[in-house]
C-alpha positions as a printed Julia matrix, in Angstrom:
434×3 Matrix{Float64}:
  93.96   95.09  116.42
  91.71   92.62  114.56
  89.18   91.32  117.09
  86.83   92.47  119.82
  89.1    90.8   122.39
  92.05   92.87  121.15
  90.01   96.06  121.43
  88.96   95.3   125.0
  92.55   94.55  126.01
  93.7    97.82  124.49
  90.92   99.77  126.19
  91.89   98.38  129.6
  95.54   99.29  128.97
  94.62  102.87  128.07
  92.23  103.16  131.03
  95.23  102.78  133.34
  96.19  106.32  132.34
  93.01  107.59  134.02
  92.11  105.15  136.82
  94.04  102.76  139.02
  94.69   99.14  138.15
  92.84   98.11  141.31
  89.74   99.93  140.06
  90.06   98.3   136.64
  90.4    94.85  138.21
  87.39   95.5   140.44
  84.98   96.4   137.65
  86.46   94.95  134.46
  88.23   91.73  135.56
  85.37   89.5   134.42
  84.25   91.64  131.47
  84.42   89.87  128.11
  84.21   91.22  124.58
  81.04   90.26  122.68
  81.26   92.05  119.34
  82.9    94.89  117.46
  80.41   96.37  115.03
  81.03   99.12  112.54
  79.74  101.77  114.94
  79.48  100.02  118.31
  81.58   97.99  120.75
  79.73   95.47  122.96
  81.02   93.83  126.14
  79.47   91.53  128.73
  79.8    91.68  132.51
  78.54   89.36  135.23
  76.01   91.41  137.22
  73.52   94.28  136.74
  75.38   96.25  139.42
  78.68   96.03  137.55
  76.91   96.99  134.35
  75.49  100.09  136.02
  78.87  101.13  137.43
  80.72  100.59  134.14
  78.03  102.48  132.22
  77.73  105.44  134.61
  81.33  105.9   135.78
  83.48  104.71  132.92
  81.27  104.69  129.81
  82.42  108.12  128.62
  86.07  107.19  129.18
  85.64  104.06  127.07
  83.87  105.97  124.31
  86.71  108.52  124.24
  89.23  105.68  123.91
  87.18  104.1   121.11
  87.16  107.43  119.28
  90.94  107.63  119.72
  91.36  104.09  118.37
  89.02  104.36  115.39
  89.0   108.1   114.67
  85.2   108.05  114.78
  82.38  108.21  117.31
  81.57  104.7   118.54
  78.76  103.41  120.7
  79.61  101.4   123.83
  77.14   98.81  125.14
  77.45   96.74  128.33
  75.3    93.61  128.47
  74.54   91.15  131.23
  72.58   87.94  131.76
  69.46   87.54  129.63
  70.38   90.55  127.52
  73.28   88.59  126.07
  71.08   85.58  125.37
  68.67   87.84  123.5
  71.41   89.13  121.23
  70.84   87.16  118.02
  73.81   85.82  116.16
  72.56   87.73  113.14
  73.13   90.95  115.08
  76.77   90.12  115.66
  78.7    91.03  112.53
  80.32   88.24  110.58
  83.91   88.49  109.5
  83.67   91.06  106.7
  86.52   89.21  105.06
  84.11   86.32  104.47
  82.29   88.44  101.88
  85.37   88.09   99.69
  85.29   84.3    99.98
  82.12   82.86   98.47
  81.4    79.69   96.52
  80.5    81.85   93.52
  84.02   83.31   93.48
  85.77   79.96   93.9
  87.18   78.67   90.61
  86.52   74.95   90.37
  88.9    72.65   88.53
  90.05   69.05   88.59
  92.44   69.78   91.47
  89.75   71.02   93.88
  86.41   69.76   92.54
  85.92   67.15   95.27
  86.78   69.53   98.14
  84.5    72.22   96.67
  81.57   69.79   96.35
  82.05   68.55   99.92
  82.25   72.1   101.31
  79.12   73.14   99.41
  77.24   70.09  100.69
  78.18   70.93  104.28
  77.23   74.59  103.85
  73.86   73.59  102.41
  73.05   70.93  105.02
  75.24   71.36  108.11
  75.74   68.14  110.12
  73.52   66.24  107.67
  76.17   65.0   105.25
  79.84   64.9   106.21
  80.86   65.48  109.81
  83.59   66.33  110.41
  84.78   67.68  107.07
  88.58   67.78  106.94
  90.04   69.76  104.02
  93.8    69.56  103.51
  96.37   70.8   101.02
  99.39   73.06  100.62
  99.55   76.77  101.31
  97.63   79.08   98.98
  95.46   76.42   97.32
  92.05   77.59   98.54
  91.4    75.9   101.9
  90.66   79.17  103.66
  88.47   80.3   100.76
  86.32   77.17  101.11
  86.0    77.26  104.9
  85.05   80.97  104.83
  82.62   80.29  101.99
  80.94   77.75  104.27
  80.7    80.37  107.02
  79.33   82.97  104.6
  76.68   80.59  103.23
  75.52   79.34  106.62
  75.28   82.86  108.05
  73.22   83.91  105.02
  70.9    80.91  104.93
  70.66   80.14  108.66
  70.89   83.41  110.62
  69.75   81.49  113.71
  72.92   79.38  113.64
  75.84   80.13  115.93
  78.76   80.14  113.49
  82.25   80.17  114.99
  85.27   80.57  112.71
  88.8    80.75  114.11
  92.36   80.01  113.03
  94.36   77.36  114.84
  96.95   79.73  116.32
  94.21   82.12  117.5
  92.43   79.2   119.19
  95.63   78.43  121.12
  96.12   82.07  122.14
  92.5    82.43  123.23
  92.72   79.28  125.32
  95.91   80.48  127.04
  94.33   83.87  127.75
  91.11   82.42  129.15
  93.0    79.88  131.26
  95.15   82.6   132.81
  92.11   84.81  133.44
  90.0    81.93  134.76
  87.39   82.41  132.05
  87.09   78.83  130.88
  83.31   78.82  131.25
  83.07   81.55  128.62
  85.55   79.66  126.43
  83.5    76.46  126.69
  80.24   78.28  125.98
  81.67   79.93  122.88
  82.95   76.76  121.25
  80.79   73.98  122.65
  77.53   75.83  122.08
  78.31   76.51  118.41
  76.06   75.1   115.7
  79.0    74.99  113.32
  82.68   75.25  114.27
  85.17   76.07  111.53
  88.81   75.79  112.59
  91.34   76.86  109.97
  94.91   75.46  110.12
  94.29   72.81  112.76
  97.91   71.66  112.39
  99.0    74.43  114.75
  97.51   72.63  117.77
  99.74   69.57  117.16
 102.28   69.29  119.98
 100.3    71.66  122.23
  99.23   69.31  125.02
  96.65   71.44  126.85
  95.15   72.73  123.61
  94.72   69.21  122.24
  92.98   68.08  125.43
  90.63   71.05  125.3
  89.88   70.57  121.62
  89.29   66.85  122.17
  86.48   67.64  124.61
  85.14   70.43  122.38
  85.07   68.06  119.41
  83.25   65.38  121.42
  80.67   67.85  122.75
  79.86   69.16  119.28
  79.88   65.77  117.59
  77.62   64.22  120.23
  75.22   67.15  119.85
  75.17   66.6   116.06
  76.8    69.96  115.35
  78.92   70.52  112.25
  82.73   70.59  112.49
  84.95   71.74  109.6
  88.73   71.66  109.81
  91.53   72.6   107.43
  95.17   71.57  107.53
  98.29   71.55  105.41
  98.46   67.75  105.84
  96.08   64.82  106.32
  95.48   63.73  109.94
  97.85   60.74  109.77
 100.74   63.09  108.9
 100.16   65.4   111.88
 102.81   63.52  113.8
 102.53   65.36  117.13
  98.75   65.16  117.2
  97.14   62.8   119.71
  96.09   59.58  118.02
  92.58   59.94  119.43
  92.24   63.28  117.62
  93.66   61.82  114.42
  91.04   59.09  114.61
  88.2    61.54  115.17
  89.31   63.75  112.29
  89.03   60.7   110.05
  85.48   59.87  111.19
  83.97   62.08  108.53
  85.19   63.03  105.07
  88.78   63.85  104.07
  89.04   66.12  101.02
  92.36   67.19   99.57
  93.21   70.14   97.32
  96.06   69.87   94.82
  97.9    72.67   92.98
  95.72   74.0    90.12
  96.26   72.58   86.64
  96.89   74.8    83.62
  93.22   75.26   82.68
  92.28   76.12   86.25
  95.12   78.62   86.49
  93.84   80.32   83.33
  90.34   80.52   84.8
  91.63   81.88   88.12
  93.64   84.65   86.44
  90.71   85.7    84.28
  88.29   85.63   87.23
  90.59   87.74   89.4
  91.25   90.19   86.57
  87.52   90.57   85.97
  86.85   91.24   89.66
  89.72   93.74   89.73
  88.44   95.55   86.62
  91.62   95.01   84.68
  92.02   93.58   81.19
  94.93   91.22   80.6
  95.35   89.98   77.0
  94.97   86.23   76.49
  98.61   85.73   75.5
  99.73   87.32   78.79
  97.2    85.29   80.78
  98.69   82.16   79.23
 102.2    83.4    79.98
 101.34   83.85   83.67
  99.69   80.42   83.83
 102.76   78.8    82.3
 105.24   80.5    84.62
 103.43   80.53   87.97
 102.26   77.08   89.0
 102.71   76.88   92.78
  99.45   78.22   94.18
  96.42   80.42   93.74
  97.68   83.14   96.08
 100.61   83.87   93.77
  98.33   84.08   90.72
  96.02   86.54   92.48
  99.02   88.53   93.68
 100.32   88.94   90.14
  96.96   90.26   88.95
  96.89   92.79   91.81
 100.48   93.89   91.13
  99.62   94.33   87.47
  96.59   96.43   88.39
  98.71   98.58   90.72
 101.28   99.2    87.97
  98.54  100.3    85.59
  96.71  102.55   88.06
  99.57  103.98   90.12
 102.32  104.15   87.52
 100.07  104.62   84.49
 101.75  101.68   82.76
 100.15   99.63   80.03
  99.71   95.9    80.65
 102.64   94.5    78.69
 104.96   91.53   78.9
 107.4    93.66   80.9
 104.64   94.62   83.36
 103.74   90.97   83.84
 107.37   89.9    84.21
 107.96   92.52   86.89
 104.85   91.39   88.76
 105.99   87.77   88.56
 109.45   88.69   89.88
 107.95   90.64   92.77
 105.61   87.82   93.75
 108.24   85.12   93.52
 110.41   87.16   95.88
 107.57   86.89   98.37
 107.04   83.18   97.72
 105.56   81.56  100.83
 107.98   78.72  100.18
 111.05   80.94  100.54
 113.54   80.13  103.27
 112.59   81.53  106.68
 114.9    83.94  108.47
 116.85   83.06  111.6
 114.73   85.46  113.66
 111.51   83.74  112.55
 112.93   80.34  113.47
 114.12   81.52  116.89
 110.76   83.2   117.56
 108.78   80.07  116.63
 111.04   77.72  118.61
 110.81   79.98  121.66
 107.03   80.19  121.32
 106.82   76.4   121.05
 108.95   75.78  124.17
 107.64   78.76  126.13
 110.91   80.63  126.66
 112.11   84.09  125.66
 114.44   84.75  122.7
 116.85   86.5   125.09
 117.15   83.3   127.12
 117.81   81.08  124.11
 120.6    83.48  123.03
 122.19   83.47  126.49
 124.8    81.07  127.91
 122.24   79.5   130.24
 122.76   75.72  130.33
 119.52   74.69  132.0
 117.88   71.73  130.28
 114.72   73.71  129.48
 116.89   76.26  127.67
 119.55   73.99  126.22
 117.16   71.74  124.28
 115.31   74.61  122.53
 118.7    76.14  121.64
 119.83   72.85  120.13
 116.56   72.5   118.22
 116.91   76.06  116.9
 120.42   75.22  115.7
 119.18   72.11  113.9
 116.18   73.86  112.32
 118.31   76.78  111.1
 120.74   74.32  109.54
 117.86   72.53  107.79
 115.78   75.51  106.64
 118.33   78.25  105.89
 121.57   78.72  103.98
 123.35   80.07  107.05
 126.83   78.73  107.79
 127.64   77.19  111.17
 129.41   80.37  112.4
 126.43   82.46  111.23
 124.02   80.21  113.13
 126.23   80.59  116.21
 126.11   84.36  115.84
 122.29   84.32  115.63
 122.23   82.34  118.89
 124.16   84.88  120.92
 127.69   84.15  119.75
 127.87   80.37  120.15
 131.06   78.83  118.77
 130.56   76.85  115.55
 131.78   73.69  117.29
 128.95   74.11  119.79
 126.5    74.41  116.9
 127.85   71.19  115.38
 127.43   69.44  118.72
 123.86   70.8   119.08
 122.87   69.56  115.62
 124.32   66.13  116.3
 122.49   65.93  119.66
 119.17   66.69  117.98
 119.82   64.15  115.22
 120.65   61.46  117.77
 117.56   62.26  119.84
 115.35   62.17  116.74
 116.63   58.71  115.85
 116.09   57.42  119.39
 112.76   59.11  120.12
 110.03   59.0   117.41
 107.84   61.42  119.35
 110.65   63.99  119.51
 111.33   63.45  115.8
 107.69   64.11  114.92
 107.66   67.18  117.18
 110.66   68.67  115.38
 109.1    67.88  111.99
 105.84   69.55  112.98
 107.73   72.57  114.29
 109.63   72.87  111.0
 106.42   72.52  109.03
 104.71   75.25  111.06
 107.71   77.55  110.48
 107.67   77.07  106.72
 103.89   77.66  106.66
 104.03   80.74  108.91
């Protein structure tokens, strides 16, 4: 449960233990979450009368549920109309995680100097320099650090600004939820009234037709109003194959800034910086050893420092070469580049095509089931070491000859249909980045 929306959804579920669903729909159907503070949960409703009823009849129930969820007494505030407008953005808590991602804590090197300078310029003068700013690079290289550092700086320097940060997959889920609940006005107000919109991992909207249309209009509204837009992606716009060309073009209107894997000197600096923040001393020869053996991304370097700290504090071990080697082995086992499991692939394919895993594992031969099953077969063959019989087993006991046929069908369709080929490539990329 990470957001105010999640908390509201959970509250409504638990309220069904005490009042009927009809009652919940009557009074809470158009309630929306506003903020989750450290000691208070705030929602909005559409009329003073509904506010009065929710407060008087159900306020104590909600507070009891909040206490159950958070093991602490929590305030519960219902707002309406002008009250919501009067709630300053500075009163709504920022993502506390942003405090861990500042420009001061970002280690600058030759691989990221340009992206860092661009992000700092945008944070200092939103919509005055580079708009949109599109930062791209592989997993674990610092894109999220930079985009959250922008949010942190703007919130600090411009408390009057409406700062909206969201990840690409969360944007999709929020859109689906608001569409189904007929709350698109609230969705539009949230994103199109922002002073700065920061969308992390924009690649996840590629191939999602409705989401791309919605984001196209959001982008236009913000750009025309001279509001800042910052996007991150694992690839440059031209390589987001399933993204509408009109979005690709707009993403290239501003500044593209890439981040490369850190060089040796930068890796040394990152390790020392993380060790200093973690209050752990790592001898220079061991710092150099880590920098020589772990080159993929920053996340792995930071993970090794944290593992080393845990070994020292929890196991009372000295920081030695053996400690470092064990930390490196543990981190490499969790390498984000490791091969995905069959269950992850099936889950992502089903999510992409909007069907259930049970259906894809069945013998159903409908076209809307058959194609996803064939794609899952192809992706598993490409991204895992599973044999054909093992892939068949993962897909509900399909014979290996059926798997061969499925893979060949997908290959033929990819050759004949460039759009389908790019869709499959994007799907595979999203799976490996998940």
